[in-house]
C-alpha positions as CSV (number, residue, x, y, z in Angstrom):
1,X,84.3,-52.7,-61.1
2,X,86.7,-55.0,-63.0
3,X,88.0,-52.1,-65.1
4,X,88.8,-50.0,-62.0
5,X,90.9,-52.8,-60.6
6,X,92.7,-53.1,-64.0
7,X,93.5,-49.4,-64.0
8,X,94.6,-49.6,-60.3
9,X,96.9,-52.6,-61.1
10,X,98.6,-50.7,-63.9
11,X,99.0,-47.6,-61.8
12,X,100.5,-49.7,-59.1
13,X,103.0,-51.1,-61.5
14,X,103.9,-47.6,-62.7
15,X,104.2,-46.1,-59.2
16,X,107.4,-48.1,-58.4
17,X,109.5,-46.9,-61.3
18,X,108.1,-43.4,-61.0
19,X,109.0,-43.1,-57.3
20,X,112.2,-45.0,-57.3
21,X,113.8,-44.0,-60.6
22,X,112.1,-41.4,-62.7
23,X,111.5,-38.6,-60.1
24,X,114.9,-39.2,-58.5
25,X,116.6,-39.0,-61.9
26,X,114.9,-35.7,-62.7
27,X,115.6,-34.3,-59.3
28,X,119.3,-35.4,-59.5
29,X,119.7,-33.6,-62.8
30,X,118.1,-30.5,-61.3
31,X,120.4,-30.7,-58.3
32,X,123.5,-30.9,-60.5
33,X,122.4,-27.8,-62.3
34,X,121.6,-25.8,-59.1
35,X,124.2,-23.7,-57.2
36,X,123.4,-25.2,-53.8
37,X,125.2,-28.2,-52.3
38,X,122.3,-29.3,-50.1
39,X,120.3,-30.9,-52.8
40,X,123.4,-32.6,-54.3
41,X,124.0,-34.3,-50.9
42,X,120.3,-35.3,-50.8
43,X,120.4,-37.0,-54.1
44,X,123.8,-38.6,-53.8
45,X,122.7,-40.0,-50.5
46,X,119.5,-41.3,-52.2
47,X,121.4,-43.1,-54.9
48,X,123.8,-44.7,-52.4
49,X,121.0,-45.9,-50.2
50,X,118.9,-47.0,-53.2
51,X,121.8,-49.1,-54.6
52,X,122.4,-50.6,-51.2
53,X,118.7,-51.3,-50.7
54,X,118.4,-52.9,-54.1
55,X,121.4,-55.2,-53.5
56,X,120.0,-56.3,-50.1
57,X,116.6,-56.9,-51.8
58,X,118.2,-59.1,-54.4
59,X,120.1,-61.0,-51.8
60,X,116.9,-61.6,-49.7
61,X,114.6,-62.2,-52.6
62,X,113.6,-65.7,-51.6
63,X,112.5,-64.5,-48.2
64,X,110.9,-61.2,-49.3
65,X,108.8,-63.2,-51.9
66,X,106.8,-64.6,-48.9
67,X,105.9,-61.2,-47.6
68,X,102.6,-60.3,-49.4
69,X,102.9,-56.5,-49.0
70,X,106.6,-56.2,-49.5
71,X,106.2,-54.1,-52.7
72,X,104.0,-51.6,-50.8
73,X,106.4,-51.4,-47.9
74,X,109.3,-50.7,-50.3
75,X,107.3,-48.0,-52.1
76,X,106.5,-46.2,-48.8
77,X,110.1,-46.5,-47.6
78,X,111.5,-45.2,-50.9
79,X,108.9,-42.4,-51.0
80,X,110.1,-41.3,-47.6
81,X,113.7,-41.3,-48.9
82,X,112.8,-39.4,-52.1
83,X,110.3,-36.7,-51.0
84,X,112.0,-33.4,-50.4
85,X,109.6,-32.7,-47.5
86,X,111.1,-35.5,-45.5
87,X,114.7,-35.6,-46.8
88,X,114.8,-39.2,-45.7
89,X,117.9,-40.2,-47.6
90,X,120.0,-37.3,-46.2
91,X,118.7,-38.2,-42.7
92,X,119.6,-41.9,-43.0
93,X,123.0,-41.0,-44.5
94,X,123.8,-38.5,-41.7
95,X,122.6,-40.6,-38.8
96,X,123.7,-44.1,-39.8
97,X,126.1,-44.3,-42.8
98,X,128.3,-41.3,-42.0
99,X,128.5,-42.4,-38.3
100,X,129.6,-45.9,-39.4
101,X,132.2,-44.4,-41.7
102,X,133.6,-42.2,-39.0
103,X,133.7,-45.0,-36.6
104,X,135.8,-47.1,-39.0
105,X,138.0,-44.1,-40.0
106,X,136.7,-43.8,-43.6
107,X,135.2,-40.3,-43.5
108,X,137.2,-37.2,-43.0
109,X,136.4,-33.6,-42.6
110,X,137.0,-31.9,-46.0
111,X,137.6,-28.5,-44.2
112,X,140.5,-29.8,-42.2
113,X,143.9,-29.0,-43.8
114,X,145.6,-31.9,-42.0
115,X,143.1,-34.4,-43.3
116,X,143.6,-33.1,-46.8
117,X,147.4,-33.6,-46.4
118,X,146.8,-37.1,-45.0
119,X,144.4,-37.9,-47.9
120,X,147.0,-36.7,-50.4
121,X,149.8,-38.6,-48.7
122,X,147.7,-41.8,-48.7
123,X,146.7,-41.4,-52.3
124,X,150.3,-40.8,-53.3
125,X,151.3,-43.9,-51.3
126,X,148.7,-46.0,-53.1
127,X,149.7,-44.5,-56.5
128,X,153.4,-45.4,-55.9
129,X,152.5,-49.0,-54.9
130,X,150.4,-49.3,-58.1
131,X,153.1,-47.9,-60.3
132,X,155.8,-50.1,-58.8
133,X,153.4,-53.1,-59.3
134,X,152.8,-52.3,-62.9
135,X,156.5,-51.7,-63.6
136,X,157.4,-55.0,-61.9
137,X,154.7,-56.8,-63.8
138,X,155.9,-55.5,-67.2
139,X,159.5,-56.6,-66.4
140,X,158.3,-60.1,-65.5
141,X,156.1,-60.4,-68.6
142,X,158.9,-59.2,-71.0
């Protein structure tokens, strides 16, 4: 019975990296090589959410340490985000992240010609500010 628990403990420690990193890495590469955009959105959304989740987990580490089944909860949540049957990361991004971005004016419709013109104008404005800052800094330093 002791050997069974040892094997289960090692499988448990391999399940996290396999679910959170190895499979998503493989699927992301496959998505980049495919012609469809749908899988690209799924995996880009996954990496955005996984990065955010990891940062929040690091910030709350002292609290999460006291939750005995935190690792299992995290694995189930990440499995839901990863598995293509659920498309959890695309769902969370669509329902929560994109809505917040739209609410704060950060997301724009790429099909709209006016938003493209506005984006180009704002990029040009930022570029001009940066160039003038760099030129001014060079004059001051010389």
